[in-house]
One Martini backbone bead per residue (centre of mass of N, CA, C, O) as a GRO file, in nm:
protein
  284
    1MET     BB    1   0.096   0.037   0.023
    2SER     BB    2   0.062   0.344  -0.004
    3ALA     BB    3   0.076   0.610   0.192
    4VAL     BB    4  -0.190   0.750   0.096
    5GLY     BB    5  -0.373   0.493   0.130
    6ALA     BB    6  -0.387   0.503   0.453
    7SER     BB    7  -0.623   0.734   0.460
    8GLY     BB    8  -0.823   0.663   0.270
    9THR     BB    9  -1.162   0.729   0.159
   10LEU     BB   10  -1.373   0.957  -0.046
   11THR     BB   11  -1.691   1.050  -0.163
   12ILE     BB   12  -1.766   1.293  -0.406
   13GLY     BB   13  -2.084   1.349  -0.509
   14GLY     BB   14  -2.110   1.015  -0.560
   15ASP     BB   15  -1.839   0.994  -0.799
   16LEU     BB   16  -1.566   1.088  -0.627
   17GLU     BB   17  -1.285   0.908  -0.551
   18VAL     BB   18  -1.066   0.979  -0.272
   19HIS     BB   19  -0.812   1.046  -0.100
   20ARG     BB   20  -0.755   1.181   0.241
   21LEU     BB   21  -0.494   1.307   0.077
   22GLY     BB   22  -0.396   1.599  -0.045
   23PHE     BB   23  -0.318   1.893  -0.254
   24GLY     BB   24  -0.182   2.214  -0.211
   25ALA     BB   25  -0.119   2.485  -0.467
   26MET     BB   26  -0.007   2.754  -0.321
   27ARG     BB   27   0.327   2.694  -0.286
   28ILE     BB   28   0.422   2.697  -0.607
   29VAL     BB   29   0.468   2.985  -0.581
   30GLY     BB   30   0.535   3.274  -0.473
   31ASP     BB   31   0.575   3.491  -0.254
   32GLY     BB   32   0.267   3.560  -0.122
   33VAL     BB   33   0.117   3.422  -0.354
   34TRP     BB   34   0.324   3.555  -0.583
   35GLY     BB   35   0.400   3.469  -0.863
   36PRO     BB   36   0.655   3.299  -0.948
   37PRO     BB   37   0.862   3.067  -0.896
   38ARG     BB   38   1.189   3.029  -0.829
   39ASP     BB   39   1.147   2.717  -0.940
   40ARG     BB   40   0.988   2.574  -1.194
   41ASP     BB   41   1.095   2.281  -1.201
   42VAL     BB   42   1.023   2.211  -0.910
   43ALA     BB   43   0.721   2.259  -0.928
   44LEU     BB   44   0.675   2.040  -1.146
   45ASP     BB   45   0.793   1.804  -0.985
   46VAL     BB   46   0.592   1.811  -0.754
   47LEU     BB   47   0.337   1.754  -0.920
   48ARG     BB   48   0.433   1.480  -1.033
   49ARG     BB   49   0.476   1.350  -0.753
   50VAL     BB   50   0.195   1.358  -0.647
   51VAL     BB   51   0.084   1.144  -0.847
   52SER     BB   52   0.296   0.914  -0.789
   53LEU     BB   53   0.189   0.893  -0.477
   54GLY     BB   54  -0.150   0.890  -0.516
   55ILE     BB   55  -0.259   1.160  -0.551
   56ASP     BB   56  -0.620   1.273  -0.636
   57LEU     BB   57  -0.605   1.577  -0.500
   58ILE     BB   58  -0.615   1.909  -0.633
   59ASP     BB   59  -0.572   2.232  -0.488
   60THR     BB   60  -0.686   2.555  -0.595
   61ALA     BB   61  -0.656   2.894  -0.751
   62ASP     BB   62  -0.677   3.188  -0.925
   63SER     BB   63  -0.518   3.355  -0.685
   64TYR     BB   64  -0.261   3.181  -0.740
   65GLY     BB   65  -0.027   3.451  -0.831
   66PRO     BB   66  -0.209   3.470  -1.043
   67HIS     BB   67  -0.283   3.159  -1.227
   68ILE     BB   68  -0.013   2.994  -1.196
   69SER     BB   69  -0.100   2.732  -1.061
   70GLU     BB   70  -0.285   2.632  -1.288
   71GLN     BB   71  -0.068   2.641  -1.513
   72LEU     BB   72   0.126   2.436  -1.383
   73ILE     BB   73  -0.062   2.198  -1.374
   74ALA     BB   74  -0.096   2.177  -1.679
   75GLU     BB   75   0.203   2.151  -1.757
   76ALA     BB   76   0.257   1.887  -1.580
   77LEU     BB   77  -0.042   1.703  -1.632
   78HIS     BB   78  -0.118   1.751  -1.917
   79PRO     BB   79  -0.286   1.503  -1.949
   80TYR     BB   80  -0.500   1.367  -1.734
   81ALA     BB   81  -0.547   1.144  -1.513
   82ASP     BB   82  -0.733   0.911  -1.416
   83GLY     BB   83  -0.890   1.028  -1.113
   84LEU     BB   84  -0.819   1.326  -1.119
   85LEU     BB   85  -0.888   1.587  -0.894
   86LEU     BB   86  -0.989   1.916  -0.969
   87ALA     BB   87  -0.958   2.201  -0.754
   88THR     BB   88  -1.117   2.519  -0.744
   89LYS     BB   89  -1.126   2.887  -0.713
   90GLY     BB   90  -1.355   3.167  -0.653
   91GLY     BB   91  -1.348   3.521  -0.510
   92MET     BB   92  -1.054   3.637  -0.553
   93GLN     BB   93  -0.833   3.915  -0.528
   94ARG     BB   94  -0.527   4.070  -0.651
   95SER     BB   95  -0.249   4.329  -0.562
   96GLY     BB   96  -0.042   4.142  -0.398
   97PRO     BB   97   0.149   4.037  -0.165
   98GLY     BB   98  -0.080   3.923   0.073
   99GLN     BB   99  -0.327   4.025  -0.106
  100TRP     BB  100  -0.688   4.026  -0.033
  101THR     BB  101  -1.002   4.023  -0.224
  102ARG     BB  102  -1.331   4.012  -0.224
  103ASN     BB  103  -1.537   3.856  -0.504
  104GLY     BB  104  -1.898   3.782  -0.552
  105ARG     BB  105  -1.962   3.858  -0.826
  106PRO     BB  106  -2.108   3.707  -1.084
  107GLU     BB  107  -1.922   3.821  -1.313
  108HIS     BB  108  -1.659   3.735  -1.179
  109LEU     BB  109  -1.711   3.429  -1.149
  110ARG     BB  110  -1.743   3.371  -1.444
  111ALA     BB  111  -1.465   3.472  -1.538
  112ALA     BB  112  -1.300   3.291  -1.348
  113CYS     BB  113  -1.398   3.016  -1.448
  114GLU     BB  114  -1.320   3.053  -1.750
  115GLN     BB  115  -1.017   3.089  -1.690
  116SER     BB  116  -0.974   2.816  -1.548
  117LEU     BB  117  -1.039   2.644  -1.790
  118ARG     BB  118  -0.798   2.746  -1.954
  119ASP     BB  119  -0.561   2.699  -1.753
  120LEU     BB  120  -0.640   2.379  -1.712
  121ARG     BB  121  -0.752   2.249  -1.978
  122VAL     BB  122  -1.077   2.242  -1.952
  123GLU     BB  123  -1.438   2.188  -1.977
  124ARG     BB  124  -1.449   2.082  -1.668
  125ILE     BB  125  -1.494   2.129  -1.329
  126ASP     BB  126  -1.503   1.921  -1.071
  127LEU     BB  127  -1.429   2.151  -0.836
  128TYR     BB  128  -1.608   2.440  -0.738
  129GLN     BB  129  -1.516   2.720  -0.527
  130LEU     BB  130  -1.618   2.943  -0.297
  131HIS     BB  131  -1.385   3.121  -0.133
  132ALA     BB  132  -1.584   3.364  -0.026
  133PRO     BB  133  -1.765   3.570   0.129
  134ASP     BB  134  -1.933   3.877   0.031
  135SER     BB  135  -2.050   4.157   0.198
  136ASP     BB  136  -2.136   4.313  -0.089
  137VAL     BB  137  -2.284   4.028  -0.149
  138PRO     BB  138  -2.520   3.829  -0.187
  139TYR     BB  139  -2.488   3.500  -0.138
  140GLU     BB  140  -2.703   3.395  -0.342
  141GLU     BB  141  -2.563   3.523  -0.591
  142SER     BB  142  -2.300   3.369  -0.584
  143VAL     BB  143  -2.416   3.083  -0.584
  144GLY     BB  144  -2.594   3.121  -0.837
  145ALA     BB  145  -2.358   3.144  -1.036
  146LEU     BB  146  -2.267   2.848  -0.999
  147ALA     BB  147  -2.529   2.717  -1.085
  148GLU     BB  148  -2.518   2.817  -1.377
  149LEU     BB  149  -2.247   2.684  -1.450
  150GLN     BB  150  -2.348   2.400  -1.399
  151ASP     BB  151  -2.583   2.400  -1.605
  152GLU     BB  152  -2.359   2.452  -1.845
  153GLY     BB  153  -2.107   2.240  -1.775
  154LYS     BB  154  -1.849   2.382  -1.609
  155ILE     BB  155  -1.954   2.224  -1.352
  156ARG     BB  156  -1.977   1.952  -1.145
  157HIS     BB  157  -1.896   2.063  -0.854
  158ILE     BB  158  -1.979   2.218  -0.532
  159GLY     BB  159  -1.814   2.454  -0.319
  160VAL     BB  160  -1.722   2.587   0.001
  161SER     BB  161  -1.577   2.877   0.182
  162ASN     BB  162  -1.560   3.033   0.471
  163VAL     BB  163  -1.803   2.920   0.663
  164THR     BB  164  -2.096   2.899   0.808
  165VAL     BB  165  -2.367   2.731   0.887
  166GLU     BB  166  -2.562   2.935   0.760
  167GLN     BB  167  -2.420   2.956   0.483
  168LEU     BB  168  -2.439   2.661   0.414
  169ASP     BB  169  -2.746   2.643   0.417
  170GLU     BB  170  -2.791   2.850   0.195
  171ALA     BB  171  -2.635   2.708  -0.028
  172ARG     BB  172  -2.806   2.433  -0.009
  173SER     BB  173  -3.076   2.581  -0.111
  174ILE     BB  174  -2.944   2.606  -0.416
  175VAL     BB  175  -2.725   2.376  -0.391
  176ASP     BB  176  -2.505   2.105  -0.423
  177VAL     BB  177  -2.303   2.054  -0.163
  178VAL     BB  178  -1.980   1.867  -0.118
  179THR     BB  179  -1.792   2.099   0.010
  180VAL     BB  180  -1.568   2.222   0.276
  181GLN     BB  181  -1.345   2.516   0.324
  182ASN     BB  182  -1.173   2.542   0.630
  183ARG     BB  183  -1.035   2.642   0.903
  184TYR     BB  184  -0.831   2.367   1.048
  185ASN     BB  185  -0.683   2.269   1.366
  186LEU     BB  186  -0.532   2.220   1.662
  187THR     BB  187  -0.564   2.555   1.726
  188ASP     BB  188  -0.829   2.564   1.518
  189ARG     BB  189  -1.190   2.494   1.603
  190SER     BB  190  -1.420   2.700   1.500
  191SER     BB  191  -1.539   2.473   1.274
  192GLN     BB  192  -1.684   2.236   1.426
  193ASP     BB  193  -1.982   2.280   1.339
  194VAL     BB  194  -1.928   2.234   1.039
  195LEU     BB  195  -1.808   1.953   1.058
  196GLU     BB  196  -2.064   1.820   1.178
  197VAL     BB  197  -2.238   1.862   0.929
  198CYS     BB  198  -2.061   1.707   0.731
  199GLU     BB  199  -2.071   1.438   0.881
  200ARG     BB  200  -2.380   1.401   0.884
  201ASP     BB  201  -2.399   1.456   0.540
  202GLY     BB  202  -2.130   1.376   0.369
  203LEU     BB  203  -1.922   1.603   0.360
  204GLY     BB  204  -1.648   1.745   0.265
  205PHE     BB  205  -1.357   1.834   0.470
  206VAL     BB  206  -1.133   2.114   0.410
  207PRO     BB  207  -0.844   2.188   0.569
  208TRP     BB  208  -0.688   2.480   0.631
  209PHE     BB  209  -0.399   2.495   0.781
  210PRO     BB  210  -0.314   2.188   0.901
  211LEU     BB  211  -0.010   2.214   1.049
  212ALA     BB  212  -0.087   2.358   1.290
  213ALA     BB  213   0.053   2.380   1.651
  214GLY     BB  214   0.216   2.576   1.792
  215LYS     BB  215   0.276   2.540   2.129
  216LEU     BB  216   0.240   2.224   2.112
  217ALA     BB  217   0.546   2.208   1.971
  218ASP     BB  218   0.687   2.266   2.205
  219PRO     BB  219   0.884   2.192   2.438
  220GLY     BB  220   0.675   1.958   2.614
  221GLY     BB  221   0.463   1.928   2.427
  222PRO     BB  222   0.237   1.714   2.291
  223VAL     BB  223   0.344   1.714   2.000
  224ALA     BB  224   0.644   1.678   2.060
  225GLU     BB  225   0.618   1.409   2.220
  226ILE     BB  226   0.473   1.242   2.001
  227ALA     BB  227   0.680   1.279   1.781
  228ARG     BB  228   0.917   1.147   1.932
  229ALA     BB  229   0.780   0.864   1.974
  230HIS     BB  230   0.756   0.840   1.632
  231ASP     BB  231   0.966   0.981   1.461
  232ALA     BB  232   0.835   1.268   1.408
  233THR     BB  233   0.660   1.539   1.311
  234PRO     BB  234   0.444   1.782   1.392
  235GLY     BB  235   0.297   1.779   1.117
  236GLN     BB  236   0.230   1.474   1.121
  237VAL     BB  237   0.059   1.484   1.373
  238ALA     BB  238  -0.151   1.686   1.271
  239LEU     BB  239  -0.250   1.507   1.034
  240SER     BB  240  -0.325   1.252   1.191
  241TRP     BB  241  -0.540   1.388   1.363
  242LEU     BB  242  -0.726   1.476   1.135
  243LEU     BB  243  -0.784   1.192   1.015
  244ALA     BB  244  -0.908   1.095   1.300
  245ARG     BB  245  -1.141   1.306   1.353
  246SER     BB  246  -1.268   1.240   1.052
  247PRO     BB  247  -1.411   1.077   0.769
  248VAL     BB  248  -1.439   1.378   0.606
  249MET     BB  249  -1.145   1.437   0.603
  250LEU     BB  250  -0.937   1.668   0.371
  251PRO     BB  251  -0.633   1.716   0.355
  252ILE     BB  252  -0.409   1.995   0.195
  253PRO     BB  253  -0.109   1.996   0.191
  254GLY     BB  254   0.148   2.235   0.117
  255THR     BB  255   0.424   2.256  -0.130
  256GLY     BB  256   0.762   2.327  -0.288
  257SER     BB  257   0.871   2.045  -0.169
  258LEU     BB  258   0.973   1.725  -0.192
  259GLU     BB  259   1.034   1.663   0.103
  260HIS     BB  260   0.765   1.768   0.226
  261LEU     BB  261   0.580   1.590   0.065
  262GLN     BB  262   0.674   1.320   0.181
  263GLU     BB  263   0.614   1.391   0.474
  264ASN     BB  264   0.308   1.425   0.440
  265VAL     BB  265   0.244   1.143   0.327
  266ASP     BB  266   0.360   0.980   0.572
  267ALA     BB  267   0.131   1.065   0.774
  268ALA     BB  268  -0.078   0.842   0.682
  269GLU     BB  269   0.100   0.613   0.857
  270LEU     BB  270   0.035   0.753   1.119
  271GLU     BB  271  -0.043   0.602   1.436
  272LEU     BB  272  -0.254   0.696   1.679
  273ASP     BB  273  -0.350   0.657   1.984
  274GLU     BB  274  -0.600   0.714   2.200
  275PRO     BB  275  -0.440   0.878   2.414
  276GLU     BB  276  -0.317   1.075   2.208
  277LEU     BB  277  -0.581   1.183   2.091
  278ARG     BB  278  -0.696   1.288   2.358
  279ARG     BB  279  -0.469   1.484   2.418
  280LEU     BB  280  -0.518   1.657   2.163
  281ASP     BB  281  -0.816   1.721   2.207
  282ASP     BB  282  -0.739   1.872   2.498
  283ALA     BB  283  -0.516   2.101   2.407
  284ALA     BB  284  -0.675   2.368   2.302
   0.00000   0.00000   0.00000
C-alpha cells in the first residue's frame, strides 16, 4: 500500500472517490502567493511527484499567483490521469503579495471560472469552490452564479469555503454543496460546528492551514512529545490527528518542496493511539 493509501478514501458528490490526503497548490508559486515560483522546474517536479505518490486530489485557486498555480498544474500534468480530481476556487482578487480582496459578484465569478477552464485546459471543472462570502454581495447571488455555471456544464460539483453553518445552509438551499473548505487545525477548531454538519450529511471537509500546531509543538508540549515518540515531525502529528478526527476530513497540505511533500504523505501512515488522540483533543 502506498503511503497516501493509508489515509482511506472518501466519495465526493456521489461519484468522485479520492484518497483522504490531497495536495494544496498554493505554495508552488512565489512568496506571498504572488508571482512565479523561484524555481519553475522544481514546482513542476513537485506536481508530477504528487500524482506518482498516489494523491488524486489537487486543490488550487485562480488567485494563487494569480493564475500561475493553475497554469503550472496544466503544464505539469495535462493531459490528466484518469481519477485525478482538480479542485479550484473563485471569488478572491489579488493586488500584490499577501493581499487578498473578496469579490463575489456574479460577473466576476463567471469570468474567473471561465479563465480557470482555460488555465487548467479542461472543459469542465471537477470541483469549483466559492472562495469566501463577500459582505458586499448577497450570498445567494454568489452561489447562484455557480449554480448557473453548473447548469451550463462548466462545473461538475460545487463547494464553499470560509463559511458559517448558516452560510452553508443558505448555499445548500440553492445548490448541492459537496465540500466545505474552512480553516481547521490543532490550534483552531472554530469551525467544529461546520465539521459536524459535514460529518452528519456526508460532505467532504477540507481543512486549510492543516499543519499548524502552535505552542503545542514547543519543547515539552503534547505535539512535540508525541512526535518524538513516533520519530515523526510535529506537522505529521497534526495531519495524523486531522485524519483521525473525522471520516469526512480531507487535508490538503501544500508545499513547494519535494522533501516536505514526502514528509506530508508519510503522515498518512502515522497511527496515533487512543490516549495520544485524546491528549491532542484536549490540548487546544
